[in-house]
Structures are given as structure tokens and as C-alpha cells.
C-alpha positions in Angstrom: -362.0 -200.1 -198.6 -361.7 -199.4 -195.0 -358.0 -199.8 -195.0 -357.5 -197.6 -197.9 -359.8 -194.9 -196.2 -358.0 -195.1 -192.8 -354.6 -194.8 -194.3 -355.5 -191.8 -196.5 -357.4 -190.1 -193.8 -354.5 -190.4 -191.5 -352.0 -189.2 -194.0 -354.2 -186.1 -194.9 -354.9 -185.4 -191.1 -351.1 -185.3 -190.5 -350.4 -182.9 -193.2 -353.2 -180.6 -192.0 -351.9 -180.6 -188.4 -348.4 -179.6 -189.1 -347.2 -176.6 -187.2 -348.0 -173.6 -189.2 -345.7 -170.5 -189.0 -347.1 -167.0 -189.2 -347.8 -165.9 -192.9 -348.2 -162.7 -194.7 -351.7 -161.8 -195.7 -352.9 -162.3 -199.2 -356.0 -163.0 -201.2 -357.6 -166.4 -201.3 -359.9 -168.0 -203.9 -362.0 -171.1 -202.9 -364.1 -173.1 -205.5 -367.2 -174.7 -204.0 -369.2 -177.7 -205.6 -372.4 -176.2 -204.2 -373.2 -172.5 -203.8 -374.9 -170.6 -201.1 -378.4 -169.6 -201.9 -378.7 -166.9 -199.3 -376.5 -164.6 -197.1 -379.4 -164.5 -194.6 -378.2 -166.5 -191.7 -381.5 -167.7 -190.6 -383.2 -168.3 -194.1 -382.1 -172.0 -194.8 -380.4 -174.2 -192.4 -378.1 -176.1 -194.8 -374.3 -176.4 -195.0 -373.7 -174.6 -198.2 -375.2 -171.4 -196.6 -373.9 -171.9 -193.1 -370.4 -172.1 -194.2 -370.7 -168.7 -195.8 -372.5 -167.0 -193.0 -370.1 -168.5 -190.6 -367.5 -165.8 -191.9 -369.9 -162.9 -191.5 -371.8 -163.6 -188.4 -370.7 -165.0 -184.9 -372.6 -167.2 -182.5 -372.7 -167.0 -178.8 -370.8 -170.3 -178.6 -368.4 -171.3 -181.3 -367.8 -174.8 -182.7 -364.3 -175.9 -183.3 -363.3 -178.3 -186.3 -364.5 -181.2 -184.3 -367.7 -179.3 -183.3 -366.3 -178.9 -179.8 -367.9 -175.9 -177.9 -365.8 -172.7 -177.4 -366.4 -169.2 -176.2 -367.7 -166.8 -178.8 -369.9 -163.8 -178.3 -370.4 -165.3 -174.9 -367.4 -165.7 -172.7 -369.2 -168.0 -170.2 -372.4 -169.8 -169.6 -374.1 -172.2 -167.2 -377.4 -173.1 -165.6 -378.2 -171.2 -162.5 -381.2 -173.3 -161.6 -383.2 -176.3 -163.2 -384.8 -174.1 -165.9 -382.5 -171.0 -166.3 -379.4 -170.6 -168.2 -377.3 -167.5 -167.8 -374.9 -166.3 -170.4 -372.2 -163.6 -170.0 -371.6 -161.7 -173.2 -368.2 -160.5 -174.6 -367.7 -156.8 -173.9 -366.2 -154.4 -176.5 -367.4 -156.2 -179.6 -368.6 -154.2 -182.6 -370.7 -155.0 -185.7 -369.0 -154.3 -188.9 -370.6 -150.9 -189.1 -369.0 -150.0 -185.7 -372.1 -150.2 -183.6 -371.9 -152.2 -180.3 -372.9 -155.8 -179.6 -375.3 -156.1 -176.7 -377.8 -158.4 -175.3 -380.6 -156.5 -177.2 -379.0 -158.0 -180.4 -379.4 -161.5 -178.9 -383.0 -160.9 -178.1 -383.7 -159.7 -181.6 -382.0 -162.6 -183.2 -384.0 -165.1 -181.2 -387.2 -163.3 -182.1 -386.3 -163.3 -185.8 -384.6 -166.7 -186.5 -387.6 -169.1 -186.2 -389.9 -166.8 -188.2 -388.2 -166.0 -191.6 -390.7 -166.1 -194.3 -390.4 -168.9 -196.8 -387.7 -170.7 -195.0 -387.2 -174.2 -196.3 -385.5 -175.4 -193.1 -385.5 -173.0 -190.1 -383.6 -172.8 -187.0 -386.8 -173.0 -184.9 -385.7 -176.3 -183.3 -382.6 -174.6 -181.9 -384.7 -171.8 -180.2 -388.2 -173.0 -179.1 -387.1 -174.6 -176.0 -386.8 -171.0 -174.7 -389.7 -169.9 -173.1 -388.5 -166.5 -171.8 -385.5 -164.2 -172.3 -384.4 -162.0 -169.5 -381.9 -159.2 -170.1 -380.1 -158.6 -166.8 -377.8 -155.9 -168.2 -376.2 -155.2 -171.6 -373.7 -158.1 -171.3 -375.8 -160.6 -169.2 -378.7 -162.4 -170.5 -380.8 -165.5 -169.2 -382.9 -168.0 -171.0 -385.8 -169.7 -169.3 -387.1 -173.2 -170.4 -390.1 -175.0 -169.4 -387.9 -178.1 -168.0 -384.4 -178.8 -167.5 -382.6 -178.4 -170.8 -378.9 -179.5 -171.1 -378.5 -178.8 -174.7 -378.8 -175.1 -174.5 -375.3 -174.5 -175.5 -375.1 -176.9 -178.4 -378.5 -175.4 -179.8 -377.2 -171.7 -179.3 -373.9 -172.7 -181.1 -375.7 -172.7 -184.5 -377.7 -169.6 -184.3 -375.8 -166.7 -185.7 -376.2 -163.3 -184.0 -377.6 -160.4 -186.2 -377.8 -156.6 -185.4 -381.1 -155.2 -184.4 -380.1 -151.7 -185.8 -379.4 -153.4 -189.2 -381.9 -156.2 -189.1 -385.2 -154.5 -187.9 -387.6 -155.0 -190.7 -384.9 -156.5 -193.0 -385.9 -159.2 -195.4 -383.8 -162.0 -196.8 -383.4 -160.0 -199.9 -381.8 -157.2 -197.8 -379.2 -159.6 -196.5 -378.6 -161.0 -199.9 -377.9 -157.4 -201.3 -375.6 -156.7 -198.3 -377.7 -153.9 -196.9 -378.4 -156.0 -193.7 -375.4 -158.5 -193.7 -373.8 -156.6 -191.0 -372.3 -159.2 -188.4 -369.6 -159.4 -186.0 -367.7 -162.1 -187.7 -363.9 -162.1 -189.0 -365.1 -161.1 -192.5 -367.3 -158.5 -194.0 -369.5 -159.0 -197.2 -368.2 -157.2 -200.2 -370.6 -158.7 -202.8 -372.8 -161.6 -203.4 -373.4 -162.4 -207.2 -375.4 -165.6 -207.3 -374.1 -168.2 -209.7 -370.8 -166.3 -209.9 -369.0 -165.3 -206.7 -369.1 -164.3 -203.0 -366.5 -161.8 -202.1 -365.4 -161.1 -198.5 -362.8 -158.9 -196.9 -361.1 -159.2 -193.6 -362.5 -157.5 -190.5 -359.7 -155.5 -189.1 -361.4 -155.0 -185.8 -362.4 -158.5 -185.4 -362.6 -159.4 -181.4 -360.7 -162.6 -181.9 -357.9 -161.1 -184.0 -357.6 -160.1 -187.6 -358.1 -163.2 -189.9 -355.1 -164.6 -192.0 -356.4 -163.6 -195.4 -357.0 -160.0 -196.7 -359.8 -160.9 -199.2 -361.6 -164.3 -199.8 -363.6 -165.1 -203.0 -366.0 -168.1 -203.1 -366.7 -169.4 -206.5 -369.3 -171.9 -207.2 -367.8 -174.6 -209.7 -370.5 -177.3 -209.7 -368.8 -179.3 -212.4 -366.1 -181.8 -210.8 -363.8 -181.6 -213.8 -363.9 -177.9 -214.1 -363.2 -177.5 -210.3 -360.2 -179.8 -210.4 -359.0 -178.0 -213.6 -359.3 -174.6 -212.0 -356.9 -175.8 -209.2 -354.4 -177.3 -211.6 -354.5 -174.2 -213.6 -353.9 -172.0 -210.5 -357.2 -170.3 -211.2 -358.2 -171.1 -207.5 -356.2 -172.0 -204.3 -358.6 -174.4 -202.6 -361.3 -176.6 -203.9 -364.0 -178.3 -201.9 -365.6 -181.8 -202.7 -362.7 -183.3 -204.7 -364.3 -185.8 -207.0 -363.8 -189.4 -205.5 -362.7 -190.7 -208.9 -359.8 -188.2 -208.9 -358.4 -188.7 -205.4 -355.8 -191.4 -206.1 -354.5 -189.4 -209.1 -354.3 -186.1 -207.3 -352.6 -187.7 -204.2 -349.7 -188.4 -206.6 -349.5 -184.9 -207.9 -346.7 -182.7 -206.3 -348.7 -179.7 -207.2 -351.7 -180.6 -205.0 -352.2 -181.1 -201.2 -355.1 -183.3 -200.2 -356.9 -183.1 -196.8 -359.4 -185.4 -195.9 -361.9 -186.1 -192.8 -364.9 -188.2 -192.0 -368.0 -186.0 -191.6 -371.2 -186.3 -189.5 -373.4 -186.1 -192.7 -375.6 -189.1 -193.3 -377.0 -189.7 -196.9 -380.3 -191.1 -196.7 -383.7 -191.6 -198.3 -386.8 -189.9 -196.8 -390.0 -191.9 -197.4 -393.5 -190.7 -197.6 -394.9 -192.8 -194.8 -397.8 -190.4 -193.8 -400.0 -189.8 -196.8 -402.8 -192.2 -197.8 -402.0 -191.6 -201.5 -398.3 -190.5 -202.4 -397.8 -188.4 -205.5 -395.0 -190.3 -207.1 -396.1 -193.9 -206.3 -398.4 -195.9 -208.7 -399.1 -199.4 -209.8 -396.9 -200.4 -212.7 -399.6 -199.6 -215.2 -399.6 -196.0 -214.0 -402.8 -196.3 -212.0 -403.4 -194.8 -208.6 -402.8 -197.1 -205.6 -402.9 -196.5 -201.8 -399.4 -195.5 -200.5 -397.3 -198.7 -200.1 -394.7 -196.9 -197.9 -397.3 -196.7 -195.0 -396.4 -200.4 -194.5 -393.2 -200.8 -192.5 -392.6 -204.1 -194.3 -392.3 -202.1 -197.7 -390.0 -199.6 -196.2 -387.8 -202.4 -194.7 -387.9 -204.2 -198.0 -386.5 -201.0 -199.7 -383.7 -200.9 -197.1 -382.8 -204.4 -197.6 -382.8 -204.0 -201.5 -380.1 -201.3 -201.1 -376.5 -202.6 -201.3 -374.7 -200.0 -199.2 -371.3 -201.6 -199.8 -371.7 -201.4 -203.5 -372.6 -197.8 -203.3 -369.5 -197.0 -201.1 -367.1 -199.1 -203.3 -368.5 -198.4 -206.8 -370.3 -195.0 -206.7 -368.0 -193.4 -203.9 -364.8 -195.1 -205.0 -364.3 -196.4 -201.4 -364.4 -192.9 -199.8 -367.4 -193.2 -197.6 -368.7 -195.5 -194.7 -371.8 -197.6 -194.9 -374.5 -196.2 -192.6 -377.3 -197.8 -190.5 -378.2 -195.0 -188.4 -378.0 -191.2 -188.1 -374.4 -190.5 -187.0 -371.1 -192.4 -187.4 -369.5 -194.1 -184.4 -368.0 -191.9 -181.9 -370.6 -189.3 -181.9 -372.8 -188.5 -178.8 -376.2 -190.5 -178.8 -375.1 -193.3 -181.4 -376.5 -196.6 -180.7 -374.2 -199.7 -180.3 -377.2 -201.9 -181.1 -377.9 -200.7 -184.7 -376.0 -202.5 -187.5 -375.7 -201.6 -191.2 -378.7 -203.3 -192.8 -377.6 -206.5 -194.8 -378.2 -206.4 -198.5 -380.9 -209.0 -199.0 -382.8 -208.9 -202.3 -384.5 -212.2 -201.7 -385.7 -211.1 -198.3 -386.8 -207.9 -199.8 -388.9 -209.6 -202.5 -390.5 -211.8 -199.7 -391.4 -208.8 -197.6 -393.0 -207.1 -200.6 -395.1 -210.2 -201.3 -396.0 -210.4 -197.7 -397.2 -206.9 -197.7 -399.4 -207.5 -200.7 -397.1 -206.5 -203.6 -395.7 -209.6 -205.1 -395.3 -207.7 -208.4 -394.0 -204.5 -206.8 -395.2 -201.1 -208.0 -393.7 -198.0 -209.6 -392.0 -195.0 -207.9 -390.0 -192.0 -208.9 -386.9 -191.4 -206.9 -386.0 -187.7 -206.6 -382.8 -186.1 -205.6 -380.5 -183.2 -206.2 -377.7 -183.3 -209.0 -375.5 -180.7 -207.4 -375.6 -180.8 -203.5 -373.9 -184.1 -202.3 -371.0 -186.0 -203.3 -372.0 -188.1 -206.3 -375.7 -187.5 -205.6 -377.2 -188.1 -208.9 -375.1 -191.4 -209.4 -376.5 -192.4 -206.0 -379.9 -192.1 -207.0 -379.4 -194.0 -210.3 -377.7 -196.8 -208.5 -380.6 -197.1 -205.9 -383.1 -197.1 -208.8 -381.3 -200.0 -210.3 -381.2 -202.0 -207.1 -385.0 -201.5 -206.5 -385.6 -202.9 -210.0 -383.9 -206.0 -209.0 -386.6 -206.6 -206.3 -389.5 -205.8 -208.7 -390.1 -202.1 -208.0 -389.9 -200.1 -211.2 -388.0 -197.0 -210.2 -387.5 -194.2 -212.4 -385.2 -191.0 -211.5 -385.8 -187.4 -211.4 -382.9 -185.2 -210.4 -382.6 -181.4 -210.5 -380.5 -178.5 -209.4 -380.7 -178.0 -205.5 -382.1 -174.5 -206.0 -385.2 -176.2 -207.5 -385.1 -179.5 -205.6 -385.4 -178.4 -201.9 -388.3 -176.3 -202.6 -390.2 -179.2 -204.2 -388.9 -181.5 -201.4 -390.1 -179.4 -198.7 -393.6 -178.6 -200.4 -396.4 -176.6 -199.3 -399.8 -177.5 -197.6 -399.8 -180.8 -199.2 -396.4 -181.7 -198.3 -393.3 -182.7 -200.4 -393.9 -183.2 -204.2 -392.0 -186.5 -203.8 -392.5 -190.0 -202.3 -389.0 -191.2 -202.2 -386.1 -188.8 -202.0 -382.5 -188.6 -201.6 -381.3 -186.1 -199.0 -378.4 -185.5 -196.5 -378.0 -184.2 -192.9 -375.2 -183.1 -191.0 -375.6 -182.7 -187.2 -375.1 -179.0 -186.6 -375.0 -179.7 -182.9 -372.6 -182.7 -183.3 -374.7 -185.1 -181.6 -377.9 -187.2 -182.3 -380.7 -184.9 -181.1 -380.1 -182.7 -184.2 -381.2 -185.2 -186.9 -383.8 -186.8 -184.5 -385.6 -183.5 -183.9 -385.3 -182.2 -187.4 -385.9 -185.3 -189.5 -387.9 -187.9 -187.5 -389.7 -186.1 -184.6 -393.4 -185.6 -185.2 -394.1 -182.2 -186.7 -394.5 -179.7 -184.0 -394.0 -175.9 -184.9 -394.3 -174.9 -181.3 -391.2 -176.9 -180.4 -389.7 -176.5 -184.0 -389.5 -180.3 -184.2 -389.9 -182.1 -187.5 -389.0 -178.9 -189.4 -387.4 -181.2 -192.0 -389.4 -184.3 -191.6 -390.3 -184.5 -195.2 -391.5 -188.1 -195.0 -394.1 -187.3 -192.2 -392.9 -190.2 -190.0 -394.3 -190.1 -186.6 -393.8 -192.2 -183.5 -395.2 -191.4 -180.0 -392.7 -193.9 -178.6 -389.8 -192.2 -180.2 -391.0 -188.7 -179.4 -391.2 -189.8 -175.7 -387.6 -191.0 -175.7 -386.5 -187.7 -177.5 -388.5 -185.6 -175.1 -387.0 -187.3 -172.0 -383.6 -187.1 -173.5 -383.8 -183.3 -174.1 -384.8 -182.9 -170.3 -382.0 -185.1 -169.0 -379.0 -183.4 -167.5 -377.0 -186.6 -166.9 -374.8 -187.0 -169.9 -374.7 -190.8 -169.7 -378.6 -191.2 -169.3 -379.2 -188.6 -172.1 -376.9 -190.7 -174.5 -378.8 -193.9 -173.8 -382.1 -192.2 -174.3 -381.0 -190.7 -177.7 -379.7 -194.0 -178.6 -383.0 -195.6 -177.7 -384.8 -192.9 -179.9 -382.5 -193.9 -182.8 -383.3 -197.5 -182.4 -387.0 -196.9 -182.3 -386.9 -194.7 -185.5 -384.5 -197.1 -187.3 -386.7 -200.1 -186.3 -389.6 -198.3 -187.9 -387.5 -197.5 -191.0 -388.5 -193.9 -190.6 -385.8 -193.0 -193.1 -383.2 -195.1 -194.9 -379.5 -194.3 -194.2 -377.1 -195.2 -197.0 -373.7 -193.9 -196.1 -371.7 -191.2 -194.3 -369.7 -188.8 -196.4 -366.0 -188.6 -196.2 -364.8 -185.2 -197.5 -361.7 -184.3 -199.4 -360.2 -180.8 -200.0 -357.3 -179.9 -202.4 -355.1 -176.9 -202.2 -352.1 -175.5 -204.1 -348.8 -176.3 -202.6 -348.0 -174.5 -199.4 -351.4 -174.7 -198.1 -353.5 -177.3 -196.3 -357.2 -177.6 -195.2 -357.9 -178.5 -191.6 -361.1 -180.8 -192.1 -364.2 -180.0 -190.2 -366.8 -182.8 -189.1 -369.6 -180.4 -190.2 -368.0 -180.5 -193.7 -367.8 -176.7 -193.8 -365.2 -174.9 -196.1 -364.0 -172.0 -194.3 -361.2 -169.5 -195.1 -360.2 -169.7 -191.4 -359.3 -173.3 -191.8 -357.0 -172.9 -194.8 -353.4 -172.8 -193.4 -349.8 -172.7 -194.6 -348.2 -176.1 -194.6 -344.6 -175.0 -194.9 
């Protein structure tokens, strides 16, 4: 599997990195496997939304294709003392309506982004370290923090800047209608028709140069065969999420160009380890039992029961990487001490017996059926693996538009006990998943905003807190790795694999892969 993956990735990376001559502008149609649910850049921090608003709204600091930090609406930035960062803003930038961008728009953005009503996953964790904002002048702004905070640039690289003039009092519905969707980005919103299309047009006055394509249409085509058929028929120019089963055949098709890259997205199981009684766990006869997931031995047994290599080889067609932690090798904060858990059904049964469940129990595994690559098939495979160790696992999958609302839950938490989810590090380092998925819920800090399992560890929180205040990169990486080791040792969640993403284009085009998995019109280039 690894040999095939390495060869294919290298070949596609070479194709996408060819020198690209200037091209005449034209229209571009891109088919997506998972559609955006909102044009509001602060409503739901999820990749399918972020990749669309990326076109319309800029950030102070941009992320390149490997999530390297680059100047954006800020031209320079840096700490001026232990608890103060100063950003110098780009002058002469205008919003799509012609109004000027100033520091006041940054202030307004930071006030709104953590507080969008009904947000399933907010940007609070990227903002709540800021204790005070000081506007020095229209193009100089300072951010105060309670302690040293070296990740300020990373955090602000994911928060999209909106206009106070257009955003004051605006709701998520106003952004979806286009009334408030006025950014400084390379494209302007023309229309958003949920379930059908999102149409963008080039911003002729974009501060970083007019974009390549005149008009871009994103079409959600959730059916894998239909998406491939649309490309082969010439109905679209680019498709995201090429089905793993079709990659080999398409690679031999002269009318298709494939581009592929490893992402930072981990696919994992969140486990309800907090509630005394969990809603979708029962005895095998259906009677109520205390939540078995509160016992680390049960969580560890489930992890041991999952054959990650089989998921990669059989479900993902070899186009994925088995996971034992939150990020693949090479990313900042990854631990060298964490190995992919060994598939051990006998050991899993022994742990279940030791924990008091010699005959197992029953659980429903929930998951989306249109969000991640082969997501429904992954849930089905895991259910079969759990059955082999005595856990009666049924499956409930649903469209992501329904799933994430139920997975996040209200006052009583998630509706699910064991659920398949994915997370890509928006900052390109380990603090992103640690803060969002595993930190003890802390609304003031914005930590635990997507901690659907309720995991909590004072030891892990302490390591993460120290890491977030450590300026020395080497020491901070060690602390983040330590936090990962604690959380993975506790089985705070169960990683299964890292996604490898494949795009396909018509001849003459190629896609430059991104580690954040985003499908962007700006990354579609000419390959001849």
C-alpha cells in the first residue's frame, strides 16, 4: 500500500508543479462531494464551508498550500512585548462594495466571530486568547494576551475578515442571501443556491492581482459515480474527492489529469466518556446500563478491535494512512512515541472482560454518509470489527446537514455515544485538534468547542496550556507532543486513518493539492 501511495503521490505532485504559462481567463466549473452549508465565514468551522468563503473573504495572514504563513491583509506582524502582538495592515484594500478596509473591520470581526448564534463549531478557540484589542491607527492594530502567546499568527490565519459596514446586525441568513457577503477576497459572491450551485465572479480590483478565472461555479455532486461521469462528459472541469475505487482506472485515462496529496485530516471516533448513562449504549437485551465508555479499558478495547490496515487497504483502496494520533508525521507537535495501535481482537475481548463486560453490550455507531471519503463504508466496517469482540454494533448514518446538529447536541450533549468524525488542523499544527477536540470544555477560552465526547484530563490541559504560552518552538513542540501522548493514552478519541485526497481535472488543467484539503479555484492551474 505505501509503495503504491508514494509512487502515485509523487507522480501527481510532479504534474501539479509544472511551470504554468499565463492563460486567458475563462469560466471554471468545479464539482464538490460535500456542499457548503453556509456563506457566513464564522458560522461553522468546517472544511466544506471554509473552502468556499476562502474565495470571498481574506484573513490577516494567508495560508499557502502547505499551510505556510504568508502576508494577507496584514503585511507584517510580531510581538512587541511578552503579551502584545502588533499587526501592520495593508493599505489601499477595498471590500467588494468599494468601501475601505481598516483596523475597525478587524475589531468588528473579532467581536462577532466567537458569538454567531447556533454555530455548530465556532472560531472562538482562535480568538479567545485575545484579552484586549488596541487600534493604534487605521492600519496598525495590537492584540493583548494574558500571557505569552506564540500561536497568534497561526490562529488569526483562519479567521476571515468581514466588513463592519455590511456586517453590523447581519445574520447568517444575510450572508447566505449575499446581502452581507461582502469581503476583500479574489472572488465576489453572485449566488448561493443550496443543493444546486454557488457562483462566484472575479474581483477585478483584488489587491493581490485579478484571479485567473472570470467566473467559478461550484456544484455539489454527492454521488461518486455521478461526479466522475460529470467530468468525463465535460459537464465540469474539476472534481474533488475522486472515489478511491476509480483512481487506478482514471490514472490510465488520457482525458483525465489526477492530482493527489496527503492531508492533515484525521478520521476518528469520538466516544462519550463523560455521561453516566449514554443515549445509544445498552445491554444486549436493550435495557439501560451505566455508560461503559467511562472505563478506559473499554475505550482501549474498541481501539484494539479496529483493524486500521484493513480499513486502509479494503475500504480506502490503499489511498489513506493508518493513524494513531492527531496529525501525520512531519507536522508540528506530532509525537514520535505514539504508534498506530495494533489490531488485537483477543486482547480487546480480554479487556472487555476485565472491565466487567464479558458478553459485551450493544451500541449504535453514528456517522455522516456524505462528508468524508467512504464515510458510510468506514462506519459499517468498524461495526463488523466490534461485533467480532462481542459488541453488538448497529449503524446509523445520515446526511451531514442532519448529522452535525445531532452530533453537537444541546444542553444534554451529543445524541450519539460513538460517532465517526474528521478533523483537519486549520492551523497546520497539533494545538488545533487538541484545543477543539480534547481540551476540557472552557467557553471563556474557546477550548473544547468540538469535544463531542466530553473527554477531560487536567494533566493534558496543563501540558496544552503550557505549550500555548511557550515561545521556544522546540519546547512547545515537546509539550504539544506530550499532550497528545496523554490524550491518546487515555483514548480520549480513537484515530483510524489520515485521508489522502485526489482531484481530477480535464486535460490541460491540474490541481495543486493542499494539506487542508480545500478545493480552491486559485489552485486550478494550466498544465501545458
